[in-house]
py3Dmol code that shows the C-alpha trace and the ligand (Angstrom):
import py3Dmol

protein = """\
ATOM      1  CA  MET A   1     -11.161  -3.246  28.084  1.00  0.00           C
ATOM      2  CA  SER A   2     -11.322  -4.666  24.641  1.00  0.00           C
ATOM      3  CA  LYS A   3     -13.936  -5.815  22.381  1.00  0.00           C
ATOM      4  CA  PRO A   4     -14.183  -8.714  20.112  1.00  0.00           C
ATOM      5  CA  SER A   5     -13.071  -8.778  16.410  1.00  0.00           C
ATOM      6  CA  VAL A   6     -14.698 -10.775  13.693  1.00  0.00           C
ATOM      7  CA  GLN A   7     -12.905 -13.454  12.238  1.00  0.00           C
ATOM      8  CA  VAL A   8     -13.639 -15.289   9.086  1.00  0.00           C
ATOM      9  CA  VAL A   9     -12.737 -18.980   9.950  1.00  0.00           C
ATOM     10  CA  GLU A  10     -14.127 -20.754   6.697  1.00  0.00           C
ATOM     11  CA  ILE A  11     -16.094 -19.239   3.763  1.00  0.00           C
ATOM     12  CA  GLY A  12     -19.462 -18.662   4.957  1.00  0.00           C
ATOM     13  CA  ARG A  13     -18.706 -18.745   8.633  1.00  0.00           C
ATOM     14  CA  PHE A  14     -17.282 -16.039  11.023  1.00  0.00           C
ATOM     15  CA  GLU A  15     -16.843 -15.923  14.699  1.00  0.00           C
ATOM     16  CA  PHE A  16     -16.340 -13.157  17.320  1.00  0.00           C
ATOM     17  CA  ARG A  17     -13.165 -13.509  19.047  1.00  0.00           C
ATOM     18  CA  GLU A  18     -11.033 -11.490  21.542  1.00  0.00           C
ATOM     19  CA  MET A  19      -7.690 -10.930  19.718  1.00  0.00           C
ATOM     20  CA  PRO A  20      -4.546 -10.201  21.852  1.00  0.00           C
ATOM     21  CA  VAL A  21      -3.381  -6.637  21.148  1.00  0.00           C
ATOM     22  CA  GLN A  22       0.300  -6.944  19.919  1.00  0.00           C
ATOM     23  CA  PRO A  23       2.710  -4.063  20.155  1.00  0.00           C
ATOM     24  CA  PRO A  24       3.529  -2.547  16.664  1.00  0.00           C
ATOM     25  CA  GLY A  25       6.570  -3.599  14.913  1.00  0.00           C
ATOM     26  CA  ASP A  26       9.290  -1.285  14.404  1.00  0.00           C
ATOM     27  CA  ASP A  27       7.856   0.454  11.156  1.00  0.00           C
ATOM     28  CA  GLU A  28       4.146  -0.127  12.247  1.00  0.00           C
ATOM     29  CA  VAL A  29       1.450   1.800  13.979  1.00  0.00           C
ATOM     30  CA  LEU A  30      -1.211   0.306  16.289  1.00  0.00           C
ATOM     31  CA  ILE A  31      -4.600   1.883  15.495  1.00  0.00           C
ATOM     32  CA  CYS A  32      -7.715   2.127  17.780  1.00  0.00           C
ATOM     33  CA  VAL A  33     -10.398   1.536  15.180  1.00  0.00           C
ATOM     34  CA  ALA A  34     -13.212   4.269  15.349  1.00  0.00           C
ATOM     35  CA  VAL A  35     -15.126   3.206  12.456  1.00  0.00           C
ATOM     36  CA  THR A  36     -15.037   0.758   9.538  1.00  0.00           C
ATOM     37  CA  GLY A  37     -16.828   0.679   6.299  1.00  0.00           C
ATOM     38  CA  LEU A  38     -18.726  -2.280   5.026  1.00  0.00           C
ATOM     39  CA  CYS A  39     -18.912  -2.966   1.103  1.00  0.00           C
ATOM     40  CA  ARG A  40     -19.920  -5.717  -1.260  1.00  0.00           C
ATOM     41  CA  THR A  41     -16.376  -6.945  -1.143  1.00  0.00           C
ATOM     42  CA  ASP A  42     -16.840  -7.971   2.551  1.00  0.00           C
ATOM     43  CA  LEU A  43     -20.042  -9.839   1.588  1.00  0.00           C
ATOM     44  CA  LYS A  44     -17.978 -11.778  -0.915  1.00  0.00           C
ATOM     45  CA  ILE A  45     -15.179 -12.361   1.874  1.00  0.00           C
ATOM     46  CA  VAL A  46     -17.509 -13.555   4.258  1.00  0.00           C
ATOM     47  CA  ARG A  47     -20.148 -15.643   2.477  1.00  0.00           C
ATOM     48  CA  VAL A  48     -18.469 -16.717  -0.983  1.00  0.00           C
ATOM     49  CA  GLY A  49     -14.785 -15.967  -0.985  1.00  0.00           C
ATOM     50  CA  HIS A  50     -12.486 -13.771  -2.968  1.00  0.00           C
ATOM     51  CA  ARG A  51      -9.470 -14.432  -5.236  1.00  0.00           C
ATOM     52  CA  ASP A  52      -7.158 -12.444  -2.666  1.00  0.00           C
ATOM     53  CA  LEU A  53      -8.519 -13.851   0.594  1.00  0.00           C
ATOM     54  CA  VAL A  54      -6.290 -15.856   2.979  1.00  0.00           C
ATOM     55  CA  LEU A  55      -8.061 -17.682   6.114  1.00  0.00           C
ATOM     56  CA  PRO A  56      -8.345 -17.400   8.842  1.00  0.00           C
ATOM     57  CA  ARG A  57      -8.854 -13.444   8.683  1.00  0.00           C
ATOM     58  CA  VAL A  58     -10.223 -10.391  10.236  1.00  0.00           C
ATOM     59  CA  PRO A  59     -11.819  -8.537   7.239  1.00  0.00           C
ATOM     60  CA  GLY A  60     -12.277  -4.789   7.194  1.00  0.00           C
ATOM     61  CA  GLU A  61     -10.321  -2.707   4.556  1.00  0.00           C
ATOM     62  CA  GLU A  62     -12.202   0.688   4.928  1.00  0.00           C
ATOM     63  CA  VAL A  63     -10.778   2.019   8.398  1.00  0.00           C
ATOM     64  CA  VAL A  64     -10.455   5.260  10.115  1.00  0.00           C
ATOM     65  CA  GLY A  65      -9.190   5.434  13.673  1.00  0.00           C
ATOM     66  CA  THR A  66      -6.794   6.942  16.313  1.00  0.00           C
ATOM     67  CA  VAL A  67      -2.974   6.210  16.649  1.00  0.00           C
ATOM     68  CA  GLU A  68      -2.617   4.312  19.882  1.00  0.00           C
ATOM     69  CA  ALA A  69       1.075   3.155  19.783  1.00  0.00           C
ATOM     70  CA  LEU A  70       3.898   3.937  17.333  1.00  0.00           C
ATOM     71  CA  GLY A  71       6.881   1.492  16.343  1.00  0.00           C
ATOM     72  CA  ARG A  72      10.360   2.525  17.289  1.00  0.00           C
ATOM     73  CA  ARG A  73      11.344   3.677  13.758  1.00  0.00           C
ATOM     74  CA  VAL A  74       8.223   5.672  13.063  1.00  0.00           C
ATOM     75  CA  GLU A  75       8.418   9.470  12.383  1.00  0.00           C
ATOM     76  CA  GLY A  76       5.988  11.903  11.571  1.00  0.00           C
ATOM     77  CA  LEU A  77       3.015  10.541  13.261  1.00  0.00           C
ATOM     78  CA  ALA A  78       1.828  11.163  16.758  1.00  0.00           C
ATOM     79  CA  VAL A  79      -0.203   9.177  19.447  1.00  0.00           C
ATOM     80  CA  GLY A  80      -3.734  10.533  19.463  1.00  0.00           C
ATOM     81  CA  GLU A  81      -3.622  11.576  15.925  1.00  0.00           C
ATOM     82  CA  ARG A  82      -6.896  10.634  13.629  1.00  0.00           C
ATOM     83  CA  VAL A  83      -5.933   8.591  10.561  1.00  0.00           C
ATOM     84  CA  TYR A  84      -7.189   6.943   7.532  1.00  0.00           C
ATOM     85  CA  VAL A  85      -5.438   3.607   6.533  1.00  0.00           C
ATOM     86  CA  TYR A  86      -4.567   3.004   2.666  1.00  0.00           C
ATOM     87  CA  PRO A  87      -5.556  -0.656   2.700  1.00  0.00           C
ATOM     88  CA  GLY A  88      -2.542  -1.971   0.719  1.00  0.00           C
ATOM     89  CA  VAL A  89       0.988  -2.782   1.676  1.00  0.00           C
ATOM     90  CA  TRP A  90       3.401  -2.548  -1.318  1.00  0.00           C
ATOM     91  CA  CYS A  91       6.990  -3.440  -1.909  1.00  0.00           C
ATOM     92  CA  GLY A  92       7.963   0.049  -3.483  1.00  0.00           C
ATOM     93  CA  ARG A  93      10.528  -1.710  -5.832  1.00  0.00           C
ATOM     94  CA  CYS A  94       8.736  -3.529  -8.474  1.00  0.00           C
ATOM     95  CA  PRO A  95       7.686  -2.065 -11.764  1.00  0.00           C
ATOM     96  CA  ALA A  96       4.228  -1.594 -10.844  1.00  0.00           C
ATOM     97  CA  CYS A  97       4.980   0.226  -7.624  1.00  0.00           C
ATOM     98  CA  ARG A  98       7.623   2.355  -9.533  1.00  0.00           C
ATOM     99  CA  ALA A  99       4.939   3.186 -12.005  1.00  0.00           C
ATOM    100  CA  GLY A 100       2.550   4.555  -9.004  1.00  0.00           C
ATOM    101  CA  ALA A 101       0.247   1.539  -9.328  1.00  0.00           C
ATOM    102  CA  GLU A 102       0.857   0.015  -5.794  1.00  0.00           C
ATOM    103  CA  ASN A 103      -2.307  -1.853  -6.057  1.00  0.00           C
ATOM    104  CA  LEU A 104      -0.718  -4.079  -8.599  1.00  0.00           C
ATOM    105  CA  CYS A 105       2.382  -4.454  -6.719  1.00  0.00           C
ATOM    106  CA  ARG A 106       3.745  -8.246  -7.005  1.00  0.00           C
ATOM    107  CA  GLU A 107       3.822  -8.597  -3.357  1.00  0.00           C
ATOM    108  CA  MET A 108       0.626  -6.672  -2.630  1.00  0.00           C
ATOM    109  CA  GLN A 109      -0.898  -7.439   0.908  1.00  0.00           C
ATOM    110  CA  ILE A 110      -4.420  -6.080   1.275  1.00  0.00           C
ATOM    111  CA  MET A 111      -5.727  -5.294   4.813  1.00  0.00           C
ATOM    112  CA  GLY A 112      -8.822  -7.483   5.358  1.00  0.00           C
ATOM    113  CA  PHE A 113      -7.633  -9.990   2.564  1.00  0.00           C
ATOM    114  CA  HIS A 114      -3.963 -11.065   3.354  1.00  0.00           C
ATOM    115  CA  ARG A 115      -3.540  -9.173   6.586  1.00  0.00           C
ATOM    116  CA  ASP A 116      -6.081  -8.644   9.559  1.00  0.00           C
ATOM    117  CA  GLY A 117      -8.341  -5.617   8.929  1.00  0.00           C
ATOM    118  CA  GLY A 118     -10.522  -3.367  10.746  1.00  0.00           C
ATOM    119  CA  PHE A 119     -13.457  -5.461  11.771  1.00  0.00           C
ATOM    120  CA  GLY A 120     -12.359  -5.357  15.396  1.00  0.00           C
ATOM    121  CA  PRO A 121     -11.271  -2.800  18.031  1.00  0.00           C
ATOM    122  CA  HIS A 122      -7.541  -2.629  16.822  1.00  0.00           C
ATOM    123  CA  VAL A 123      -5.528  -2.928  13.671  1.00  0.00           C
ATOM    124  CA  THR A 124      -1.861  -2.918  13.352  1.00  0.00           C
ATOM    125  CA  VAL A 125      -0.474  -1.437   9.984  1.00  0.00           C
ATOM    126  CA  PRO A 126       2.632  -0.269   8.297  1.00  0.00           C
ATOM    127  CA  ALA A 127       3.227   3.465   9.205  1.00  0.00           C
ATOM    128  CA  LYS A 128       3.635   4.337   5.409  1.00  0.00           C
ATOM    129  CA  SER A 129       0.050   3.090   4.790  1.00  0.00           C
ATOM    130  CA  VAL A 130      -1.405   5.807   7.344  1.00  0.00           C
ATOM    131  CA  ILE A 131      -2.656   9.137   5.934  1.00  0.00           C
ATOM    132  CA  PRO A 132      -3.574  11.785   8.841  1.00  0.00           C
ATOM    133  CA  LEU A 133      -7.177  13.061   8.477  1.00  0.00           C
ATOM    134  CA  PRO A 134      -7.569  16.705   7.221  1.00  0.00           C
ATOM    135  CA  ASP A 135      -8.740  19.075   9.924  1.00  0.00           C
ATOM    136  CA  GLY A 136     -12.550  19.079  10.620  1.00  0.00           C
ATOM    137  CA  LEU A 137     -13.202  15.857   8.586  1.00  0.00           C
ATOM    138  CA  ALA A 138     -15.563  13.458  10.389  1.00  0.00           C
ATOM    139  CA  ASN A 139     -14.229  10.076  10.897  1.00  0.00           C
ATOM    140  CA  ASP A 140     -17.576   8.654   9.489  1.00  0.00           C
ATOM    141  CA  GLU A 141     -17.215  10.661   6.386  1.00  0.00           C
ATOM    142  CA  ALA A 142     -13.354   9.841   5.954  1.00  0.00           C
ATOM    143  CA  VAL A 143     -14.192   6.153   5.750  1.00  0.00           C
ATOM    144  CA  LEU A 144     -15.603   6.798   2.299  1.00  0.00           C
ATOM    145  CA  ALA A 145     -12.056   7.743   1.246  1.00  0.00           C
ATOM    146  CA  GLU A 146     -11.532   4.083   0.558  1.00  0.00           C
ATOM    147  CA  PRO A 147     -14.163   3.524  -1.968  1.00  0.00           C
ATOM    148  CA  LEU A 148     -13.781   6.886  -3.422  1.00  0.00           C
ATOM    149  CA  SER A 149      -9.860   6.109  -4.011  1.00  0.00           C
ATOM    150  CA  CYS A 150     -11.123   3.039  -6.115  1.00  0.00           C
ATOM    151  CA  VAL A 151     -13.353   5.304  -7.947  1.00  0.00           C
ATOM    152  CA  LEU A 152     -10.645   7.734  -8.550  1.00  0.00           C
ATOM    153  CA  ASN A 153      -8.381   5.191  -9.968  1.00  0.00           C
ATOM    154  CA  ALA A 154     -11.010   4.121 -12.285  1.00  0.00           C
ATOM    155  CA  LEU A 155     -11.846   7.447 -13.635  1.00  0.00           C
ATOM    156  CA  GLU A 156      -8.132   8.005 -14.121  1.00  0.00           C
ATOM    157  CA  LEU A 157      -7.791   4.698 -15.973  1.00  0.00           C
ATOM    158  CA  GLY A 158     -10.719   5.651 -18.163  1.00  0.00           C
ATOM    159  CA  ARG A 159      -9.044   9.004 -18.904  1.00  0.00           C
ATOM    160  CA  LEU A 160     -12.247  10.973 -18.114  1.00  0.00           C
ATOM    161  CA  GLN A 161     -11.935  14.443 -19.201  1.00  0.00           C
ATOM    162  CA  THR A 162     -13.835  17.623 -18.361  1.00  0.00           C
ATOM    163  CA  GLY A 163     -16.889  18.128 -20.481  1.00  0.00           C
ATOM    164  CA  GLU A 164     -17.219  14.305 -21.190  1.00  0.00           C
ATOM    165  CA  THR A 165     -20.145  12.311 -20.790  1.00  0.00           C
ATOM    166  CA  ILE A 166     -19.780   9.032 -18.357  1.00  0.00           C
ATOM    167  CA  GLY A 167     -22.305   6.485 -18.199  1.00  0.00           C
ATOM    168  CA  ILE A 168     -22.330   4.591 -14.851  1.00  0.00           C
ATOM    169  CA  TRP A 169     -24.024   1.201 -14.653  1.00  0.00           C
ATOM    170  CA  GLY A 170     -25.274   0.998 -10.987  1.00  0.00           C
ATOM    171  CA  ALA A 171     -26.207   3.755  -8.264  1.00  0.00           C
ATOM    172  CA  GLY A 172     -25.276   1.931  -5.228  1.00  0.00           C
ATOM    173  CA  PRO A 173     -22.326   3.186  -2.882  1.00  0.00           C
ATOM    174  CA  ALA A 174     -19.779   2.835  -5.773  1.00  0.00           C
ATOM    175  CA  GLY A 175     -22.036   4.101  -8.576  1.00  0.00           C
ATOM    176  CA  THR A 176     -23.061   7.346  -6.531  1.00  0.00           C
ATOM    177  CA  LEU A 177     -19.386   8.062  -5.800  1.00  0.00           C
ATOM    178  CA  LEU A 178     -18.466   7.491  -9.460  1.00  0.00           C
ATOM    179  CA  ALA A 179     -21.136  10.061 -10.420  1.00  0.00           C
ATOM    180  CA  ARG A 180     -20.023  12.645  -7.724  1.00  0.00           C
ATOM    181  CA  ALA A 181     -16.374  12.261  -8.470  1.00  0.00           C
ATOM    182  CA  ALA A 182     -16.938  12.478 -12.082  1.00  0.00           C
ATOM    183  CA  ARG A 183     -18.981  15.751 -11.695  1.00  0.00           C
ATOM    184  CA  ALA A 184     -16.174  17.157  -9.400  1.00  0.00           C
ATOM    185  CA  LEU A 185     -13.810  16.567 -12.406  1.00  0.00           C
ATOM    186  CA  GLY A 186     -16.229  18.640 -14.695  1.00  0.00           C
ATOM    187  CA  ALA A 187     -17.842  15.632 -16.592  1.00  0.00           C
ATOM    188  CA  ARG A 188     -21.338  14.858 -17.169  1.00  0.00           C
ATOM    189  CA  PRO A 189     -22.618  11.492 -15.316  1.00  0.00           C
ATOM    190  CA  VAL A 190     -25.495   9.551 -16.198  1.00  0.00           C
ATOM    191  CA  ASN A 191     -26.293   6.616 -13.777  1.00  0.00           C
ATOM    192  CA  ILE A 192     -28.214   3.650 -15.194  1.00  0.00           C
ATOM    193  CA  GLU A 193     -29.980   1.803 -12.455  1.00  0.00           C
ATOM    194  CA  PRO A 194     -33.229   0.159 -12.972  1.00  0.00           C
ATOM    195  CA  ASP A 195     -34.083   0.325  -9.016  1.00  0.00           C
ATOM    196  CA  ARG A 196     -35.902   3.531  -8.159  1.00  0.00           C
ATOM    197  CA  ARG A 197     -34.842   3.454  -4.576  1.00  0.00           C
ATOM    198  CA  ARG A 198     -31.138   3.467  -5.573  1.00  0.00           C
ATOM    199  CA  ARG A 199     -31.394   6.267  -7.809  1.00  0.00           C
ATOM    200  CA  GLU A 200     -32.857   8.492  -4.918  1.00  0.00           C
ATOM    201  CA  LEU A 201     -29.528  10.226  -4.111  1.00  0.00           C
ATOM    202  CA  VAL A 202     -27.922  10.447  -7.458  1.00  0.00           C
ATOM    203  CA  GLY A 203     -30.741  10.479 -10.145  1.00  0.00           C
ATOM    204  CA  GLY A 204     -29.963   8.959 -13.229  1.00  0.00           C
ATOM    205  CA  ARG A 205     -32.329   6.613 -15.571  1.00  0.00           C
ATOM    206  CA  GLU A 206     -33.691   3.250 -15.733  1.00  0.00           C
ATOM    207  CA  THR A 207     -31.908   2.573 -19.234  1.00  0.00           C
ATOM    208  CA  PRO A 208     -29.412   4.366 -21.315  1.00  0.00           C
ATOM    209  CA  GLY A 209     -31.866   5.147 -23.992  1.00  0.00           C
ATOM    210  CA  GLU A 210     -30.024   6.274 -27.227  1.00  0.00           C
ATOM    211  CA  GLU A 211     -27.195   8.064 -25.628  1.00  0.00           C
ATOM    212  CA  ARG A 212     -23.440   7.077 -26.217  1.00  0.00           C
ATOM    213  CA  PHE A 213     -21.067   7.944 -23.665  1.00  0.00           C
ATOM    214  CA  ASP A 214     -17.406   8.925 -23.760  1.00  0.00           C
ATOM    215  CA  VAL A 215     -16.615   6.786 -20.715  1.00  0.00           C
ATOM    216  CA  ALA A 216     -18.609   3.927 -19.333  1.00  0.00           C
ATOM    217  CA  VAL A 217     -18.049   2.312 -16.029  1.00  0.00           C
ATOM    218  CA  VAL A 218     -19.788  -0.872 -14.913  1.00  0.00           C
ATOM    219  CA  ALA A 219     -20.404  -0.889 -11.045  1.00  0.00           C
ATOM    220  CA  VAL A 220     -22.604  -3.996 -10.947  1.00  0.00           C
ATOM    221  CA  GLY A 221     -21.281  -7.468 -11.182  1.00  0.00           C
ATOM    222  CA  ALA A 222     -23.648  -8.466 -14.058  1.00  0.00           C
ATOM    223  CA  PRO A 223     -22.747  -9.542 -17.664  1.00  0.00           C
ATOM    224  CA  ASP A 224     -25.823  -7.754 -18.860  1.00  0.00           C
ATOM    225  CA  ALA A 225     -24.444  -4.519 -17.782  1.00  0.00           C
ATOM    226  CA  TYR A 226     -21.228  -4.956 -19.464  1.00  0.00           C
ATOM    227  CA  ARG A 227     -23.145  -5.778 -22.749  1.00  0.00           C
ATOM    228  CA  ALA A 228     -25.193  -2.704 -22.412  1.00  0.00           C
ATOM    229  CA  ALA A 229     -22.218  -0.372 -21.554  1.00  0.00           C
ATOM    230  CA  LEU A 230     -20.298  -1.525 -24.629  1.00  0.00           C
ATOM    231  CA  ALA A 231     -23.366  -1.056 -26.799  1.00  0.00           C
ATOM    232  CA  HIS A 232     -23.663   2.503 -25.471  1.00  0.00           C
ATOM    233  CA  LEU A 233     -19.846   3.505 -25.964  1.00  0.00           C
ATOM    234  CA  ALA A 234     -19.317   6.205 -28.208  1.00  0.00           C
ATOM    235  CA  PRO A 235     -16.308   6.216 -30.779  1.00  0.00           C
ATOM    236  CA  ARG A 236     -12.918   6.435 -29.120  1.00  0.00           C
ATOM    237  CA  GLY A 237     -15.052   5.690 -25.908  1.00  0.00           C
ATOM    238  CA  ARG A 238     -13.258   3.990 -22.781  1.00  0.00           C
ATOM    239  CA  LEU A 239     -15.089   1.010 -21.105  1.00  0.00           C
ATOM    240  CA  VAL A 240     -13.938   0.665 -17.384  1.00  0.00           C
ATOM    241  CA  VAL A 241     -14.008  -2.819 -16.046  1.00  0.00           C
ATOM    242  CA  PHE A 242     -14.650  -1.792 -12.534  1.00  0.00           C
ATOM    243  CA  SER A 243     -16.821  -4.667 -10.883  1.00  0.00           C
ATOM    244  CA  GLY A 244     -15.747  -8.406 -11.104  1.00  0.00           C
ATOM    245  CA  LEU A 245     -18.156 -10.842 -12.403  1.00  0.00           C
ATOM    246  CA  PRO A 246     -19.080 -14.171 -10.698  1.00  0.00           C
ATOM    247  CA  PRO A 247     -16.591 -16.745 -12.402  1.00  0.00           C
ATOM    248  CA  ALA A 248     -19.380 -18.637 -14.158  1.00  0.00           C
ATOM    249  CA  ASP A 249     -20.490 -15.230 -15.801  1.00  0.00           C
ATOM    250  CA  ASP A 250     -17.005 -14.396 -16.834  1.00  0.00           C
ATOM    251  CA  ARG A 251     -17.507 -14.799 -20.756  1.00  0.00           C
ATOM    252  CA  PRO A 252     -16.140 -12.443 -23.068  1.00  0.00           C
ATOM    253  CA  ALA A 253     -18.843 -10.689 -24.970  1.00  0.00           C
ATOM    254  CA  VAL A 254     -16.717  -8.456 -26.729  1.00  0.00           C
ATOM    255  CA  SER A 255     -17.016  -7.497 -30.511  1.00  0.00           C
ATOM    256  CA  PHE A 256     -13.230  -6.874 -31.505  1.00  0.00           C
ATOM    257  CA  ASN A 257     -14.637  -5.382 -34.950  1.00  0.00           C
ATOM    258  CA  GLN A 258     -16.429  -2.854 -32.957  1.00  0.00           C
ATOM    259  CA  LEU A 259     -13.348  -1.824 -30.900  1.00  0.00           C
ATOM    260  CA  HIS A 260     -11.333  -1.967 -34.215  1.00  0.00           C
ATOM    261  CA  TYR A 261     -13.653   0.306 -36.109  1.00  0.00           C
ATOM    262  CA  LEU A 262     -14.626   2.703 -33.622  1.00  0.00           C
ATOM    263  CA  GLU A 263     -11.213   2.936 -31.882  1.00  0.00           C
ATOM    264  CA  GLN A 264     -12.380   2.030 -28.409  1.00  0.00           C
ATOM    265  CA  THR A 265     -10.536   1.085 -25.343  1.00  0.00           C
ATOM    266  CA  LEU A 266     -11.369  -1.538 -22.699  1.00  0.00           C
ATOM    267  CA  VAL A 267      -9.579  -1.149 -19.373  1.00  0.00           C
ATOM    268  CA  GLY A 268      -9.721  -2.924 -15.884  1.00  0.00           C
ATOM    269  CA  ALA A 269      -9.593  -1.026 -12.701  1.00  0.00           C
ATOM    270  CA  TYR A 270      -9.226  -2.808  -9.219  1.00  0.00           C
ATOM    271  CA  GLY A 271      -8.432  -1.201  -6.103  1.00  0.00           C
ATOM    272  CA  CYS A 272      -6.322   2.058  -5.671  1.00  0.00           C
ATOM    273  CA  SER A 273      -3.058   3.493  -5.054  1.00  0.00           C
ATOM    274  CA  TYR A 274      -1.761   5.363  -1.876  1.00  0.00           C
ATOM    275  CA  ARG A 275      -2.162   8.762  -3.683  1.00  0.00           C
ATOM    276  CA  HIS A 276      -5.793   8.069  -4.403  1.00  0.00           C
ATOM    277  CA  GLY A 277      -6.393   8.030  -0.669  1.00  0.00           C
ATOM    278  CA  GLN A 278      -4.583  11.513  -0.135  1.00  0.00           C
ATOM    279  CA  ASP A 279      -6.971  12.850  -3.067  1.00  0.00           C
ATOM    280  CA  ALA A 280     -10.177  11.070  -1.977  1.00  0.00           C
ATOM    281  CA  LEU A 281      -9.708  12.696   1.685  1.00  0.00           C
ATOM    282  CA  GLU A 282      -9.332  16.280   0.207  1.00  0.00           C
ATOM    283  CA  LEU A 283     -12.189  15.854  -2.059  1.00  0.00           C
ATOM    284  CA  ILE A 284     -14.416  14.767   0.810  1.00  0.00           C
ATOM    285  CA  ALA A 285     -12.800  17.245   3.335  1.00  0.00           C
ATOM    286  CA  ASP A 286     -13.532  20.156   1.169  1.00  0.00           C
ATOM    287  CA  GLY A 287     -16.973  19.175  -0.054  1.00  0.00           C
ATOM    288  CA  ARG A 288     -16.252  18.663  -3.818  1.00  0.00           C
ATOM    289  CA  VAL A 289     -17.433  15.125  -3.184  1.00  0.00           C
ATOM    290  CA  PRO A 290     -20.188  15.233  -0.482  1.00  0.00           C
ATOM    291  CA  VAL A 291     -20.768  11.656   1.189  1.00  0.00           C
ATOM    292  CA  GLY A 292     -22.478  12.552   4.515  1.00  0.00           C
ATOM    293  CA  ASP A 293     -26.025  11.677   2.951  1.00  0.00           C
ATOM    294  CA  MET A 294     -24.707   8.205   1.542  1.00  0.00           C
ATOM    295  CA  ILE A 295     -24.328   6.784   5.173  1.00  0.00           C
ATOM    296  CA  SER A 296     -27.646   4.886   5.543  1.00  0.00           C
ATOM    297  CA  HIS A 297     -26.675   2.738   8.748  1.00  0.00           C
ATOM    298  CA  ARG A 298     -24.300   3.108  11.537  1.00  0.00           C
ATOM    299  CA  LEU A 299     -24.177  -0.334  13.328  1.00  0.00           C
ATOM    300  CA  PRO A 300     -22.432  -2.055  16.288  1.00  0.00           C
ATOM    301  CA  LEU A 301     -19.953  -4.436  14.770  1.00  0.00           C
ATOM    302  CA  LYS A 302     -21.622  -7.269  16.723  1.00  0.00           C
ATOM    303  CA  ARG A 303     -24.544  -6.759  14.329  1.00  0.00           C
ATOM    304  CA  LEU A 304     -22.614  -7.632  11.263  1.00  0.00           C
ATOM    305  CA  ASP A 305     -24.588 -10.549  10.137  1.00  0.00           C
ATOM    306  CA  GLU A 306     -27.579  -8.079   9.827  1.00  0.00           C
ATOM    307  CA  ALA A 307     -25.465  -5.510   7.993  1.00  0.00           C
ATOM    308  CA  LEU A 308     -24.205  -8.039   5.542  1.00  0.00           C
ATOM    309  CA  THR A 309     -27.907  -8.910   4.849  1.00  0.00           C
ATOM    310  CA  LEU A 310     -28.649  -5.210   4.128  1.00  0.00           C
ATOM    311  CA  VAL A 311     -25.728  -5.143   1.780  1.00  0.00           C
ATOM    312  CA  GLU A 312     -27.142  -8.251   0.098  1.00  0.00           C
ATOM    313  CA  GLU A 313     -30.496  -7.105  -0.328  1.00  0.00           C
ATOM    314  CA  ARG A 314     -29.361  -3.647  -1.465  1.00  0.00           C
ATOM    315  CA  ALA A 315     -31.472  -2.213   1.327  1.00  0.00           C
ATOM    316  CA  GLY A 316     -28.987   0.381   2.449  1.00  0.00           C
ATOM    317  CA  MET A 317     -26.464   2.886   0.818  1.00  0.00           C
ATOM    318  CA  LYS A 318     -23.175   2.961   2.756  1.00  0.00           C
ATOM    319  CA  ILE A 319     -23.208   0.846   6.061  1.00  0.00           C
ATOM    320  CA  LEU A 320     -20.731   1.801   8.702  1.00  0.00           C
ATOM    321  CA  LEU A 321     -19.625  -0.418  11.574  1.00  0.00           C
ATOM    322  CA  ASP A 322     -18.487   0.616  15.108  1.00  0.00           C
ATOM    323  CA  PRO A 323     -16.442  -2.005  17.120  1.00  0.00           C
ATOM    324  CA  TRP A 324     -17.149   0.095  20.198  1.00  0.00           C
ATOM    325  CA  GLN A 325     -20.698   0.627  20.182  1.00  0.00           C
ATOM    326  CA  GLU A 326     -22.849  -1.611  22.401  1.00  0.00           C
ATOM    327  CA  ASP A 327     -26.132  -1.937  20.718  1.00  0.00           C
TER     328      ASP A 327
END
"""
ligand_1 = """\
1
ZN
Zn 5.857 -3.469 -5.667
"""
view = py3Dmol.view(width=600, height=400)
view.addModel(protein, "pdb")
view.setStyle({"model": 0}, {"cartoon": {"style": "trace"}})
view.addModel(ligand_1, "xyz")
view.setStyle({"model": 1}, {"stick": {}})
view.zoomTo()
view.show()
C-alpha cells in the first residue's frame, strides 16, 4: 500500500497525490522515505517560489530512508540499508565539480527543486548521491545532516579557525546548528537573536553589544541583520552571506572603504557538497554536534499545511515529517 505525495502545482498551492512508483534507472536507487525535514526553504517553495524551483514538483530536500530497489549498475549498496541522500545531482566534470563545489555545478539538479524530493513515500535518486548512515544513528537525527552540511560549507567558506569568535545572526535551526558546529571546531560562537524563545537552546544575546567578530554569519533573511553583522566585523573579519534576502530587500549596503581599510571579506554560501554530508553525519553520530533536542515536532506529512505555519510563525525548532504516519 502506498501513501500520497505532496505536489506543488503552482506557487501557493499544493495537492496530495498518489504518484506511481517507477523502478530505478540503471544508476539509480529507489528509497522508501522514513522521514523528511521541513525548513524555511520549503516554505518559500510552497508559498512564494524559489529561484531554482521547476513546477510541478514534489518538494523535500532533507531525506533519510531505506533502500528499496537498486538499478542494474549500482554497486556497494544493499536493499534494506538505511541511507541519507545528498540532495544534489552533479556532473562531476565542470570546473566547480572538479574544485569540490558540486553545489555550484553548472548542471546542478537539486532534489525537491529540479527533481522530485522526499515529501512522499518514495524517492528515486542517483546511487552516487546516497550516503549510508553510520551504525546507531537514528533516522530522525540523521535528517539534520542536510542543514548541518550547509552550515559546514558556510563555516568552511568563512575560514573559521579554532579560538576565533563567530557572531551568528539568528537562533533558529540554522543558527543553532551554526553555533554547535562552530563550537565543535573549537571556535567561540555568539548567537544574536531578539526572540527569547529562540535563544532557549543555544543561548546568545539580544544584541551584539560592542563585540566585533572574526566571522559573522547571517542566518536570517533580513537586511538589518546584514547591516549589523557588517558593523560588528573585526579587522580581517569574514562575513558569510548564508541567508538570501527577499528580492525587494536585496540592496547593497556595504561600505567598500570599510572592507578596504579593515581588510575584510564578504563571502556567499549556498547549499553544500557531497563531502559535507559525510562530515555532517559523522559529527551527529559521534555527538560532537548534538541535534536530538532540536526536533520540536514530528508530524504526519498530511499535516504539511500546519507544519508550514509553524515554520512561518517560528513556533517550532526543527520539524520532521513522516509520509507513513497516519495522524
Ligand atoms: Zn559539474
